[in-house]
One Martini backbone bead per residue (centre of mass of N, CA, C, O) as a GRO file, in nm:
protein
  542
    1MET     BB    1  -1.009  -2.412   0.493
    2ASP     BB    2  -1.073  -2.330   0.189
    3ARG     BB    3  -1.107  -2.086  -0.030
    4LYS     BB    4  -1.397  -2.127  -0.127
    5THR     BB    5  -1.517  -2.163   0.145
    6PHE     BB    6  -1.453  -1.885   0.252
    7LEU     BB    7  -1.606  -1.727   0.040
    8SER     BB    8  -1.888  -1.839   0.109
    9TYR     BB    9  -1.880  -1.731   0.402
   10LEU     BB   10  -1.830  -1.432   0.351
   11GLY     BB   11  -2.108  -1.403   0.189
   12THR     BB   12  -2.302  -1.516   0.455
   13GLY     BB   13  -2.117  -1.470   0.711
   14ALA     BB   14  -1.944  -1.465   1.021
   15THR     BB   15  -2.079  -1.693   1.176
   16ALA     BB   16  -1.995  -1.920   0.980
   17LEU     BB   17  -1.698  -1.864   0.979
   18ALA     BB   18  -1.649  -1.923   1.274
   19ALA     BB   19  -1.745  -2.209   1.273
   20ALA     BB   20  -1.510  -2.292   1.066
   21SER     BB   21  -1.301  -2.137   1.291
   22ALA     BB   22  -1.247  -2.283   1.541
   23GLY     BB   23  -1.115  -2.110   1.830
   24LEU     BB   24  -1.164  -1.774   1.749
   25GLY     BB   25  -1.428  -1.705   1.812
   26VAL     BB   26  -1.722  -1.514   1.804
   27LEU     BB   27  -1.902  -1.399   1.530
   28GLU     BB   28  -2.113  -1.130   1.459
   29GLY     BB   29  -2.332  -1.118   1.208
   30LYS     BB   30  -2.324  -0.969   0.890
   31ALA     BB   31  -2.172  -0.879   0.607
   32SER     BB   32  -2.338  -0.594   0.619
   33ALA     BB   33  -2.277  -0.601   0.963
   34MET     BB   34  -2.018  -0.551   1.116
   35SER     BB   35  -1.798  -0.448   1.361
   36GLY     BB   36  -1.621  -0.196   1.228
   37THR     BB   37  -1.304  -0.165   1.262
   38ALA     BB   38  -1.280  -0.106   0.932
   39ASN     BB   39  -1.517   0.111   0.823
   40HIS     BB   40  -1.331   0.335   0.684
   41LEU     BB   41  -1.304   0.157   0.459
   42PHE     BB   42  -1.355   0.056   0.192
   43GLY     BB   43  -1.660  -0.129   0.175
   44PHE     BB   44  -1.880   0.015   0.374
   45LYS     BB   45  -2.199   0.097   0.341
   46THR     BB   46  -2.237   0.086   0.035
   47ASN     BB   47  -2.261   0.072  -0.263
   48ARG     BB   48  -2.277  -0.173  -0.525
   49VAL     BB   49  -2.115  -0.360  -0.721
   50SER     BB   50  -2.201  -0.590  -0.947
   51GLY     BB   51  -1.942  -0.762  -1.067
   52TYR     BB   52  -1.997  -0.770  -1.385
   53PHE     BB   53  -1.769  -0.932  -1.607
   54GLU     BB   54  -1.549  -0.989  -1.874
   55PRO     BB   55  -1.295  -1.154  -1.871
   56ILE     BB   56  -0.972  -1.135  -1.936
   57GLU     BB   57  -0.677  -1.185  -2.109
   58PRO     BB   58  -0.378  -1.223  -2.134
   59THR     BB   59  -0.119  -0.966  -2.220
   60LYS     BB   60   0.137  -0.783  -2.431
   61ALA     BB   61   0.030  -0.518  -2.454
   62ASP     BB   62   0.063  -0.151  -2.487
   63GLN     BB   63  -0.185  -0.159  -2.262
   64LEU     BB   64  -0.480  -0.073  -2.111
   65VAL     BB   65  -0.678  -0.349  -2.029
   66LEU     BB   66  -1.030  -0.395  -2.055
   67PRO     BB   67  -1.334  -0.467  -2.025
   68LYS     BB   68  -1.621  -0.466  -2.154
   69ASN     BB   69  -1.765  -0.140  -2.086
   70PHE     BB   70  -1.483  -0.011  -2.017
   71LYS     BB   71  -1.304   0.278  -1.899
   72TYR     BB   72  -1.031   0.532  -1.933
   73ASP     BB   73  -0.871   0.803  -1.756
   74VAL     BB   74  -0.628   1.029  -1.775
   75ILE     BB   75  -0.541   1.248  -1.517
   76ALA     BB   76  -0.223   1.186  -1.435
   77ALA     BB   77   0.110   1.248  -1.546
   78PHE     BB   78   0.418   1.272  -1.583
   79ASP     BB   79   0.479   1.620  -1.561
   80ASP     BB   80   0.229   1.741  -1.485
   81VAL     BB   81   0.045   2.007  -1.415
   82ILE     BB   82  -0.125   2.074  -1.094
   83ASN     BB   83  -0.084   2.397  -1.056
   84PRO     BB   84  -0.033   2.745  -1.049
   85ALA     BB   85   0.276   2.706  -0.975
   86GLY     BB   86   0.388   2.437  -1.163
   87GLU     BB   87   0.365   2.180  -1.055
   88LYS     BB   88   0.463   1.833  -1.068
   89PHE     BB   89   0.409   1.527  -1.152
   90GLY     BB   90   0.538   1.235  -1.054
   91SER     BB   91   0.719   0.937  -1.003
   92GLY     BB   92   0.609   0.631  -0.955
   93CYS     BB   93   0.312   0.568  -0.926
   94ASP     BB   94   0.086   0.457  -0.667
   95TYR     BB   95  -0.078   0.530  -0.438
   96ASN     BB   96  -0.442   0.572  -0.352
   97ALA     BB   97  -0.656   0.857  -0.236
   98PHE     BB   98  -0.995   0.948  -0.173
   99PHE     BB   99  -1.140   1.288  -0.114
  100PRO     BB  100  -1.416   1.427  -0.069
  101ILE     BB  101  -1.601   1.710  -0.162
  102LYS     BB  102  -1.871   1.760  -0.011
  103GLY     BB  103  -1.956   1.442  -0.062
  104SER     BB  104  -1.839   1.380  -0.334
  105ASN     BB  105  -1.800   1.147  -0.620
  106VAL     BB  106  -1.697   1.395  -0.855
  107ARG     BB  107  -1.517   1.543  -0.622
  108GLY     BB  108  -1.163   1.560  -0.528
  109LEU     BB  109  -0.893   1.435  -0.343
  110LEU     BB  110  -0.576   1.296  -0.475
  111VAL     BB  111  -0.361   1.071  -0.343
  112ASN     BB  112  -0.007   1.030  -0.448
  113ASN     BB  113   0.241   0.813  -0.495
  114HIS     BB  114   0.618   0.839  -0.524
  115GLU     BB  115   0.876   0.609  -0.559
  116TYR     BB  116   1.047   0.652  -0.843
  117SER     BB  117   1.281   0.681  -1.072
  118THR     BB  118   1.354   0.726  -1.425
  119ILE     BB  119   1.463   0.774  -1.737
  120PHE     BB  120   1.223   0.972  -1.794
  121SER     BB  121   1.293   1.176  -1.539
  122ILE     BB  122   1.644   1.172  -1.535
  123GLY     BB  123   1.772   0.996  -1.715
  124PRO     BB  124   2.061   0.875  -1.781
  125VAL     BB  125   2.310   0.706  -1.595
  126LYS     BB  126   2.642   0.773  -1.568
  127ASP     BB  127   2.843   0.543  -1.427
  128GLY     BB  128   2.637   0.540  -1.172
  129LYS     BB  129   2.627   0.874  -1.169
  130MET     BB  130   2.477   1.143  -1.055
  131SER     BB  131   2.394   1.442  -1.110
  132ALA     BB  132   2.284   1.721  -0.972
  133ASP     BB  133   2.027   1.741  -1.137
  134GLN     BB  134   1.939   1.443  -1.080
  135ILE     BB  135   1.917   1.473  -0.773
  136HIS     BB  136   1.699   1.676  -0.780
  137LYS     BB  137   1.486   1.528  -0.945
  138ASN     BB  138   1.469   1.281  -0.759
  139LEU     BB  139   1.349   1.447  -0.518
  140TYR     BB  140   1.109   1.580  -0.668
  141TYR     BB  141   0.955   1.317  -0.802
  142GLN     BB  142   0.918   1.229  -0.528
  143GLY     BB  143   0.653   1.113  -0.301
  144MET     BB  144   0.378   1.348  -0.341
  145SER     BB  145   0.037   1.399  -0.456
  146VAL     BB  146  -0.200   1.664  -0.459
  147ILE     BB  147  -0.516   1.634  -0.625
  148GLU     BB  148  -0.775   1.759  -0.829
  149VAL     BB  149  -1.080   1.592  -0.904
  150TYR     BB  150  -1.315   1.534  -1.191
  151ARG     BB  151  -1.636   1.498  -1.333
  152ASP     BB  152  -1.777   1.565  -1.610
  153GLU     BB  153  -2.062   1.585  -1.804
  154LYS     BB  154  -1.920   1.343  -1.994
  155GLY     BB  155  -1.764   1.143  -1.774
  156VAL     BB  156  -1.479   1.282  -1.743
  157TRP     BB  157  -1.174   1.260  -1.600
  158LYS     BB  158  -1.008   1.524  -1.416
  159MET     BB  159  -0.785   1.790  -1.367
  160ASP     BB  160  -0.752   2.063  -1.136
  161THR     BB  161  -0.519   2.324  -1.190
  162THR     BB  162  -0.677   2.552  -0.984
  163SER     BB  163  -0.611   2.433  -0.723
  164THR     BB  164  -0.554   2.506  -0.375
  165HIS     BB  165  -0.462   2.201  -0.284
  166ALA     BB  166  -0.253   2.153  -0.474
  167ARG     BB  167   0.046   1.940  -0.435
  168ARG     BB  168   0.383   1.889  -0.326
  169ILE     BB  169   0.558   1.608  -0.179
  170ASN     BB  170   0.907   1.575  -0.094
  171GLY     BB  171   1.264   1.594  -0.070
  172PHE     BB  172   1.193   1.916   0.055
  173THR     BB  173   1.013   1.850   0.283
  174LYS     BB  174   0.903   1.923   0.603
  175PHE     BB  175   0.918   1.722   0.908
  176ASP     BB  176   0.792   1.597   1.185
  177ILE     BB  177   0.903   1.433   1.468
  178THR     BB  178   0.793   1.139   1.629
  179GLY     BB  179   0.852   0.980   1.909
  180PRO     BB  180   1.130   0.782   2.021
  181ALA     BB  181   1.338   0.910   1.790
  182LYS     BB  182   1.322   1.188   1.885
  183GLY     BB  183   1.645   1.331   1.921
  184ILE     BB  184   1.836   1.107   1.872
  185PRO     BB  185   2.149   1.007   1.788
  186ALA     BB  186   2.066   0.834   1.532
  187LEU     BB  187   1.922   1.133   1.431
  188LYS     BB  188   2.113   1.371   1.513
  189GLY     BB  189   1.886   1.521   1.708
  190ALA     BB  190   1.636   1.521   1.546
  191THR     BB  191   1.295   1.692   1.494
  192THR     BB  192   1.347   1.700   1.188
  193ALA     BB  193   1.273   1.631   0.831
  194THR     BB  194   1.397   1.612   0.500
  195GLY     BB  195   1.177   1.452   0.345
  196THR     BB  196   1.025   1.230   0.098
  197PHE     BB  197   1.064   0.889  -0.015
  198ALA     BB  198   0.977   0.595  -0.150
  199ASN     BB  199   0.670   0.595  -0.204
  200CYS     BB  200   0.440   0.362  -0.183
  201SER     BB  201   0.222   0.293   0.012
  202GLY     BB  202  -0.082   0.289   0.228
  203GLY     BB  203  -0.331   0.494   0.417
  204VAL     BB  204  -0.624   0.539   0.612
  205THR     BB  205  -0.762   0.710   0.857
  206LEU     BB  206  -1.013   0.771   1.082
  207TRP     BB  207  -0.925   1.110   1.048
  208ASN     BB  208  -0.860   1.172   0.728
  209THR     BB  209  -0.572   1.069   0.671
  210VAL     BB  210  -0.240   0.998   0.543
  211LEU     BB  211  -0.047   0.714   0.500
  212SER     BB  212   0.305   0.700   0.418
  213CYS     BB  213   0.554   0.480   0.262
  214GLU     BB  214   0.886   0.412   0.316
  215GLU     BB  215   1.100   0.214   0.143
  216ASN     BB  216   1.341   0.245  -0.097
  217PHE     BB  217   1.569   0.484   0.045
  218GLU     BB  218   1.880   0.431   0.036
  219GLU     BB  219   1.985   0.550  -0.235
  220THR     BB  220   1.878   0.839  -0.212
  221ALA     BB  221   2.011   0.917   0.052
  222ALA     BB  222   2.307   0.863  -0.045
  223VAL     BB  223   2.320   1.045  -0.307
  224SER     BB  224   2.203   1.308  -0.118
  225LYS     BB  225   2.334   1.323   0.165
  226LEU     BB  226   2.137   1.179   0.375
  227PRO     BB  227   2.005   1.073   0.660
  228ASP     BB  228   1.915   0.748   0.683
  229THR     BB  229   1.729   0.771   0.957
  230HIS     BB  230   1.505   0.976   0.818
  231TYR     BB  231   1.422   0.699   0.679
  232GLY     BB  232   1.157   0.449   0.680
  233TRP     BB  233   0.887   0.574   0.741
  234VAL     BB  234   0.582   0.696   0.854
  235VAL     BB  235   0.366   0.921   0.702
  236GLU     BB  236   0.168   1.223   0.773
  237VAL     BB  237  -0.115   1.361   0.598
  238ASP     BB  238  -0.317   1.652   0.497
  239PRO     BB  239  -0.494   1.727   0.223
  240PHE     BB  240  -0.626   2.014   0.362
  241ASP     BB  241  -0.322   2.051   0.513
  242LYS     BB  242  -0.005   2.173   0.460
  243SER     BB  243   0.113   2.172   0.772
  244PHE     BB  244   0.056   1.857   0.801
  245LEU     BB  245   0.375   1.691   0.898
  246LYS     BB  246   0.470   1.345   0.966
  247LYS     BB  247   0.690   1.130   1.162
  248HIS     BB  248   0.637   0.792   1.282
  249THR     BB  249   0.849   0.610   1.487
  250ALA     BB  250   0.666   0.394   1.647
  251LEU     BB  251   0.634   0.220   1.360
  252GLY     BB  252   0.901   0.208   1.245
  253ARG     BB  253   1.208   0.112   1.065
  254PHE     BB  254   1.156   0.030   0.716
  255ASN     BB  255   1.025  -0.134   0.428
  256HIS     BB  256   0.758   0.006   0.356
  257GLU     BB  257   0.435  -0.043   0.219
  258ASN     BB  258   0.191  -0.031   0.434
  259THR     BB  259  -0.133   0.042   0.582
  260ALA     BB  260  -0.359  -0.088   0.851
  261MET     BB  261  -0.653   0.034   1.003
  262GLY     BB  262  -0.785  -0.030   1.333
  263LEU     BB  263  -0.994  -0.167   1.595
  264ALA     BB  264  -1.010  -0.246   1.902
  265ALA     BB  265  -1.220  -0.366   2.140
  266ASP     BB  266  -1.119  -0.108   2.339
  267GLY     BB  267  -1.026   0.138   2.111
  268ARG     BB  268  -0.773   0.092   1.992
  269ILE     BB  269  -0.510   0.134   1.784
  270VAL     BB  270  -0.442  -0.052   1.470
  271VAL     BB  271  -0.132  -0.130   1.284
  272TYR     BB  272  -0.052  -0.260   0.985
  273MET     BB  273   0.270  -0.406   0.856
  274GLY     BB  274   0.506  -0.417   0.584
  275ASP     BB  275   0.820  -0.572   0.477
  276ASP     BB  276   0.970  -0.515   0.153
  277LYS     BB  277   1.137  -0.814   0.185
  278LYS     BB  278   1.338  -1.055   0.195
  279ASP     BB  279   1.297  -1.191   0.496
  280ALA     BB  280   1.058  -1.044   0.624
  281CYS     BB  281   0.823  -0.874   0.831
  282VAL     BB  282   0.533  -0.854   1.050
  283TYR     BB  283   0.334  -0.584   1.176
  284LYS     BB  284   0.218  -0.418   1.493
  285PHE     BB  285   0.036  -0.139   1.619
  286ILE     BB  286  -0.044  -0.032   1.960
  287SER     BB  287  -0.201   0.189   2.127
  288LYS     BB  288  -0.229   0.332   2.438
  289ASN     BB  289  -0.471   0.480   2.347
  290LYS     BB  290  -0.785   0.596   2.262
  291TYR     BB  291  -1.034   0.639   2.047
  292ASP     BB  292  -1.182   0.979   1.954
  293LYS     BB  293  -1.394   1.100   1.733
  294SER     BB  294  -1.426   1.400   1.853
  295LYS     BB  295  -1.108   1.475   1.799
  296GLY     BB  296  -1.010   1.393   1.542
  297ARG     BB  297  -0.690   1.479   1.435
  298ALA     BB  298  -0.577   1.437   1.738
  299ASN     BB  299  -0.541   1.118   1.703
  300SER     BB  300  -0.255   1.124   1.597
  301ALA     BB  301  -0.121   1.074   1.885
  302LEU     BB  302  -0.152   0.764   1.882
  303LEU     BB  303   0.121   0.733   1.688
  304GLU     BB  304   0.337   0.812   1.943
  305GLU     BB  305   0.201   0.585   2.150
  306GLY     BB  306   0.319   0.244   2.200
  307THR     BB  307   0.318  -0.088   2.049
  308LEU     BB  308   0.541  -0.306   1.893
  309TYR     BB  309   0.495  -0.578   1.668
  310VAL     BB  310   0.584  -0.921   1.581
  311ALA     BB  311   0.560  -1.196   1.383
  312ASN     BB  312   0.514  -1.549   1.499
  313LEU     BB  313   0.427  -1.814   1.296
  314LYS     BB  314   0.515  -2.064   1.473
  315SER     BB  315   0.336  -1.961   1.749
  316GLY     BB  316   0.118  -1.734   1.713
  317LYS     BB  317   0.275  -1.455   1.793
  318TRP     BB  318   0.313  -1.143   1.941
  319GLN     BB  319   0.609  -0.960   1.952
  320PRO     BB  320   0.778  -0.742   2.121
  321VAL     BB  321   0.936  -0.423   2.022
  322THR     BB  322   1.140  -0.378   2.284
  323LEU     BB  323   1.376  -0.301   2.490
  324GLU     BB  324   1.326  -0.528   2.688
  325ALA     BB  325   1.326  -0.759   2.484
  326VAL     BB  326   1.600  -0.704   2.351
  327THR     BB  327   1.778  -0.705   2.608
  328LYS     BB  328   1.718  -1.009   2.665
  329ALA     BB  329   1.815  -1.126   2.379
  330ILE     BB  330   2.124  -0.957   2.422
  331ALA     BB  331   2.279  -1.047   2.687
  332GLU     BB  332   2.546  -1.171   2.502
  333ASP     BB  333   2.559  -0.899   2.318
  334LYS     BB  334   2.773  -0.633   2.312
  335GLU     BB  335   2.719  -0.499   2.039
  336ALA     BB  336   2.410  -0.471   2.064
  337GLN     BB  337   2.403  -0.314   2.330
  338ALA     BB  338   2.528  -0.051   2.202
  339LYS     BB  339   2.277  -0.006   1.998
  340PHE     BB  340   2.045  -0.072   2.245
  341LYS     BB  341   1.940   0.203   2.458
  342SER     BB  342   1.659   0.254   2.316
  343GLN     BB  343   1.354   0.281   2.170
  344GLY     BB  344   1.464   0.444   1.945
  345ASP     BB  345   1.669   0.224   1.848
  346VAL     BB  346   1.471   0.010   1.793
  347VAL     BB  347   1.297   0.153   1.563
  348THR     BB  348   1.551   0.227   1.383
  349TYR     BB  349   1.641  -0.094   1.416
  350CYS     BB  350   1.397  -0.296   1.353
  351GLN     BB  351   1.478  -0.549   1.191
  352GLU     BB  352   1.684  -0.648   1.402
  353ALA     BB  353   1.498  -0.649   1.652
  354ALA     BB  354   1.281  -0.845   1.543
  355ARG     BB  355   1.476  -1.094   1.527
  356PHE     BB  356   1.553  -1.115   1.826
  357VAL     BB  357   1.230  -1.154   1.926
  358GLY     BB  358   1.100  -1.360   1.683
  359GLY     BB  359   1.069  -1.295   1.398
  360THR     BB  360   0.940  -1.379   1.096
  361PRO     BB  361   1.048  -1.467   0.800
  362THR     BB  362   0.937  -1.361   0.478
  363ASP     BB  363   0.771  -1.304   0.150
  364ARG     BB  364   0.725  -1.010   0.097
  365PRO     BB  365   0.546  -0.804   0.262
  366GLU     BB  366   0.302  -0.610   0.160
  367ASP     BB  367   0.001  -0.581   0.147
  368ILE     BB  368  -0.242  -0.481   0.406
  369GLU     BB  369  -0.572  -0.599   0.504
  370ILE     BB  370  -0.886  -0.530   0.654
  371SER     BB  371  -1.170  -0.677   0.683
  372PRO     BB  372  -1.501  -0.531   0.694
  373PHE     BB  373  -1.652  -0.827   0.758
  374ASP     BB  374  -1.445  -1.013   0.967
  375ASN     BB  375  -1.136  -0.912   1.072
  376THR     BB  376  -0.949  -1.012   0.884
  377VAL     BB  377  -0.605  -1.057   0.768
  378PHE     BB  378  -0.443  -0.951   0.470
  379ILE     BB  379  -0.143  -1.084   0.294
  380CYS     BB  380   0.102  -0.995   0.059
  381HIS     BB  381   0.318  -1.243  -0.066
  382THR     BB  382   0.491  -1.199  -0.338
  383ASN     BB  383   0.785  -1.325  -0.295
  384ASN     BB  384   1.076  -1.580  -0.294
  385ASP     BB  385   1.356  -1.713  -0.465
  386ASN     BB  386   1.529  -1.822  -0.225
  387HIS     BB  387   1.261  -2.035  -0.161
  388GLY     BB  388   1.067  -2.098  -0.419
  389ASN     BB  389   0.872  -1.844  -0.417
  390ILE     BB  390   0.764  -1.726  -0.717
  391HIS     BB  391   0.427  -1.641  -0.691
  392GLY     BB  392   0.314  -1.639  -0.423
  393HIS     BB  393   0.086  -1.508  -0.155
  394ILE     BB  394  -0.211  -1.518   0.058
  395THR     BB  395  -0.258  -1.420   0.375
  396ARG     BB  396  -0.451  -1.527   0.674
  397ILE     BB  397  -0.557  -1.363   0.969
  398PHE     BB  398  -0.656  -1.483   1.300
  399GLU     BB  399  -0.762  -1.336   1.567
  400ALA     BB  400  -0.802  -1.367   1.881
  401GLY     BB  401  -1.131  -1.307   1.943
  402ASN     BB  402  -1.150  -1.090   1.713
  403ASP     BB  403  -0.889  -0.916   1.803
  404LEU     BB  404  -0.653  -0.686   1.703
  405ALA     BB  405  -0.506  -0.697   2.006
  406ALA     BB  406  -0.405  -0.966   1.993
  407MET     BB  407  -0.136  -1.209   2.087
  408GLU     BB  408  -0.291  -1.420   1.907
  409PHE     BB  409  -0.276  -1.649   1.612
  410ASP     BB  410  -0.394  -1.745   1.300
  411PHE     BB  411  -0.336  -1.916   0.977
  412GLU     BB  412  -0.359  -1.885   0.613
  413ILE     BB  413  -0.357  -1.991   0.283
  414PHE     BB  414  -0.566  -1.839   0.071
  415ALA     BB  415  -0.364  -1.778  -0.180
  416ALA     BB  416  -0.199  -1.906  -0.477
  417GLY     BB  417   0.022  -1.858  -0.691
  418GLY     BB  418  -0.024  -1.952  -1.033
  419ARG     BB  419  -0.164  -2.142  -1.273
  420GLN     BB  420  -0.421  -2.215  -1.109
  421SER     BB  421  -0.495  -1.889  -1.059
  422GLY     BB  422  -0.358  -1.675  -1.284
  423PHE     BB  423  -0.136  -1.558  -1.077
  424SER     BB  424   0.147  -1.332  -0.992
  425SER     BB  425   0.256  -1.151  -0.748
  426PRO     BB  426   0.113  -1.014  -0.512
  427ASP     BB  427   0.032  -0.679  -0.371
  428ASN     BB  428  -0.233  -0.524  -0.388
  429LEU     BB  429  -0.543  -0.435  -0.191
  430ALA     BB  430  -0.907  -0.467  -0.215
  431PHE     BB  431  -1.231  -0.390  -0.118
  432ASP     BB  432  -1.557  -0.460  -0.167
  433SER     BB  433  -1.908  -0.469  -0.086
  434ASN     BB  434  -1.907  -0.790  -0.164
  435GLY     BB  435  -1.618  -0.910  -0.080
  436ASP     BB  436  -1.431  -0.852  -0.299
  437LEU     BB  437  -1.099  -0.920  -0.421
  438TRP     BB  438  -0.854  -0.683  -0.507
  439VAL     BB  439  -0.564  -0.768  -0.732
  440VAL     BB  440  -0.233  -0.686  -0.772
  441THR     BB  441   0.065  -0.716  -0.963
  442ASP     BB  442   0.450  -0.800  -0.930
  443ILE     BB  443   0.618  -0.857  -1.194
  444SER     BB  444   0.896  -0.825  -1.293
  445SER     BB  445   1.027  -0.690  -1.575
  446SER     BB  446   1.256  -0.919  -1.615
  447SER     BB  447   1.013  -1.163  -1.607
  448GLN     BB  448   0.832  -1.092  -1.812
  449ASN     BB  449   0.756  -1.328  -2.046
  450LYS     BB  450   0.922  -1.550  -1.879
  451GLY     BB  451   0.928  -1.859  -1.832
  452VAL     BB  452   0.716  -1.906  -1.566
  453HIS     BB  453   0.568  -1.617  -1.657
  454LYS     BB  454   0.430  -1.637  -1.939
  455PRO     BB  455   0.116  -1.689  -1.874
  456PHE     BB  456   0.078  -1.385  -1.752
  457MET     BB  457   0.231  -1.174  -1.869
  458ASN     BB  458   0.123  -0.905  -1.781
  459ASN     BB  459   0.029  -0.713  -1.551
  460GLY     BB  460  -0.251  -0.710  -1.304
  461LEU     BB  461  -0.610  -0.723  -1.238
  462PHE     BB  462  -0.793  -0.891  -0.976
  463VAL     BB  463  -1.089  -1.092  -0.911
  464ILE     BB  464  -1.246  -1.227  -0.609
  465PRO     BB  465  -1.512  -1.390  -0.564
  466THR     BB  466  -1.784  -1.473  -0.309
  467SER     BB  467  -2.007  -1.526  -0.539
  468GLY     BB  468  -2.127  -1.743  -0.752
  469PRO     BB  469  -2.004  -1.905  -1.034
  470ASP     BB  470  -1.697  -1.758  -0.960
  471GLN     BB  471  -1.628  -1.862  -0.700
  472GLY     BB  472  -1.281  -1.834  -0.616
  473ALA     BB  473  -1.199  -1.696  -0.878
  474ALA     BB  474  -0.958  -1.549  -1.080
  475LEU     BB  475  -1.031  -1.240  -1.234
  476GLN     BB  476  -0.953  -1.057  -1.508
  477PHE     BB  477  -0.961  -0.692  -1.540
  478ALA     BB  478  -0.653  -0.624  -1.597
  479SER     BB  479  -0.391  -0.488  -1.825
  480GLY     BB  480  -0.075  -0.383  -1.856
  481PRO     BB  481   0.170  -0.241  -1.979
  482VAL     BB  482   0.483  -0.252  -2.069
  483GLU     BB  483   0.673  -0.285  -1.784
  484SER     BB  484   0.442  -0.290  -1.567
  485GLU     BB  485   0.240  -0.184  -1.283
  486LEU     BB  486  -0.034  -0.217  -1.079
  487THR     BB  487  -0.164   0.039  -0.857
  488GLY     BB  488  -0.365   0.167  -0.610
  489PRO     BB  489  -0.652   0.069  -0.547
  490PHE     BB  490  -0.952   0.305  -0.558
  491PHE     BB  491  -1.266   0.389  -0.440
  492THR     BB  492  -1.533   0.537  -0.452
  493PRO     BB  493  -1.798   0.533  -0.249
  494ASP     BB  494  -2.003   0.445  -0.505
  495GLU     BB  495  -1.832   0.258  -0.704
  496GLN     BB  496  -1.796   0.413  -1.002
  497THR     BB  497  -1.479   0.443  -0.927
  498LEU     BB  498  -1.142   0.353  -1.031
  499PHE     BB  499  -0.830   0.392  -0.900
  500LEU     BB  500  -0.518   0.374  -1.100
  501SER     BB  501  -0.196   0.278  -1.131
  502VAL     BB  502   0.075   0.324  -1.369
  503GLN     BB  503   0.381   0.172  -1.343
  504HIS     BB  504   0.670   0.179  -1.521
  505PRO     BB  505   0.662   0.200  -1.807
  506GLY     BB  506   0.941   0.094  -1.971
  507GLU     BB  507   1.167   0.027  -1.749
  508ASN     BB  508   1.404  -0.107  -1.957
  509THR     BB  509   1.496   0.141  -2.067
  510GLU     BB  510   1.812   0.271  -2.237
  511ASP     BB  511   1.687   0.424  -2.486
  512LEU     BB  512   1.503   0.710  -2.556
  513SER     BB  513   1.467   0.628  -2.873
  514LYS     BB  514   1.398   0.319  -2.750
  515PRO     BB  515   1.123   0.244  -2.617
  516SER     BB  516   0.935  -0.025  -2.467
  517SER     BB  517   0.729   0.224  -2.410
  518THR     BB  518   0.439   0.467  -2.491
  519TRP     BB  519   0.273   0.487  -2.256
  520PRO     BB  520  -0.022   0.680  -2.329
  521HIS     BB  521   0.008   0.778  -2.629
  522ARG     BB  522   0.088   1.056  -2.694
  523SER     BB  523   0.078   1.309  -2.895
  524GLY     BB  524   0.410   1.340  -3.017
  525GLU     BB  525   0.514   1.098  -2.857
  526ASN     BB  526   0.825   0.884  -2.734
  527MET     BB  527   0.705   0.797  -2.427
  528ALA     BB  528   0.682   0.713  -2.103
  529ARG     BB  529   0.407   0.730  -1.849
  530CYS     BB  530   0.318   0.757  -1.571
  531ALA     BB  531  -0.020   0.693  -1.420
  532VAL     BB  532  -0.343   0.803  -1.336
  533VAL     BB  533  -0.658   0.643  -1.326
  534ALA     BB  534  -1.002   0.627  -1.436
  535ILE     BB  535  -1.254   0.391  -1.388
  536SER     BB  536  -1.536   0.296  -1.593
  537GLY     BB  537  -1.867   0.094  -1.575
  538PHE     BB  538  -2.010   0.069  -1.330
  539LYS     BB  539  -2.281  -0.100  -1.166
  540LEU     BB  540  -2.563  -0.083  -0.991
  541GLU     BB  541  -2.750  -0.230  -0.787
  542SER     BB  542  -3.098  -0.288  -0.752
   0.00000   0.00000   0.00000
């Protein structure tokens, strides 16, 4: 089934989709009322965006460019004060998640990830060695921000710096360690870890907390002289409770991009995860016990015990990443046997363990999302120039029997980046309630507007409609400033506002007096600042 056919089926209902995907079990219902295993995600049983806009053309402008009749407000930019304590908004803003306050669509908490520092946040690093002050700033400006945001009477989105909820979570914040690696020798016996950093994307749980993913943690851990094995995990925070801070080791340690949580047919929690490296694998975790909505946040314990699996795309099977499976695979390898003595060791050295048990190396699996409409799983494989996959692709997984806990699956290349599609290097994904797929791109700053990447110009945000005259075509909705990428698309429940991060504008700047970008072009400034914006202009369907 080709991409356009899939999109037309997605728009008309899952039964038709299942018929076209014979052998994968019968799906019941219509697109407006699916099985609901991922219905806590944005885009289920909400008002619908009209979806009509005039697509923009690629641009090299040092601006955030949007279609006609849309506007953006900069809510928080690097180094802005976020609360009465004077804490500052971090660097490298990425994932966003909006949590309404008292059910409001115009006031809530916005959780934002901070992935890494730049020359604008710590200054130039001399001779490749950070000073003590730079090491401190590097730890401070990474991690996460919880800020309170609201839309004023004029329709402008702002940050409420008087908020009692607003706070920073960063390289100095203490976390409780849970799961099989808690207290093991590989973690130096630790039951707590100091700090989170390299926070890339994330996900929202069924019980209304945030999972944030530690991705390229190695350099910061090394320069800060912190134990390497304390990082590379999925962390869980409660935006409304400052004391709730966990690192869940059962989900494995690798270069995490994001999490996508859904429910298995029998009620267990399933979490999909990508490992954002070249030749890295796709994972899913299935909890031992079942989700109980009445328990609320206590369901977090489900992330402490269960089974981690890795995808074998050649066989279409999920392989268990367990001590038993690894021990069997390394029966003749004495060196490996010395390394893997417990399930804690397996999850700590997960990338190696996954390959031992048959995980398929893929092309930088970044964001993964479960469709709230038909229960299929979408994966952005951003690119891999080692194997000639320059523009990346979006993979779509069909779990056997339409059950997220299935041990077998089929898959297809749903969309391929390149000239024919108009986008390159897909990164983060979001669904809206029309079934449209919103895709941001991650062409590296060093490649933008050069060679085979020239036609795409700056990184952008694209929408793939599922019905209507533009069905199946990637339509460009936004273009980012110079040397930036757009990340973390997240809608308010009424779909009237889209939160989006503008990450690392002017990333290749080497001389602060000559920045390659000065977005967001603040009065009196000559520097670039990463920022989170609120995009308005969406119209409700009648």
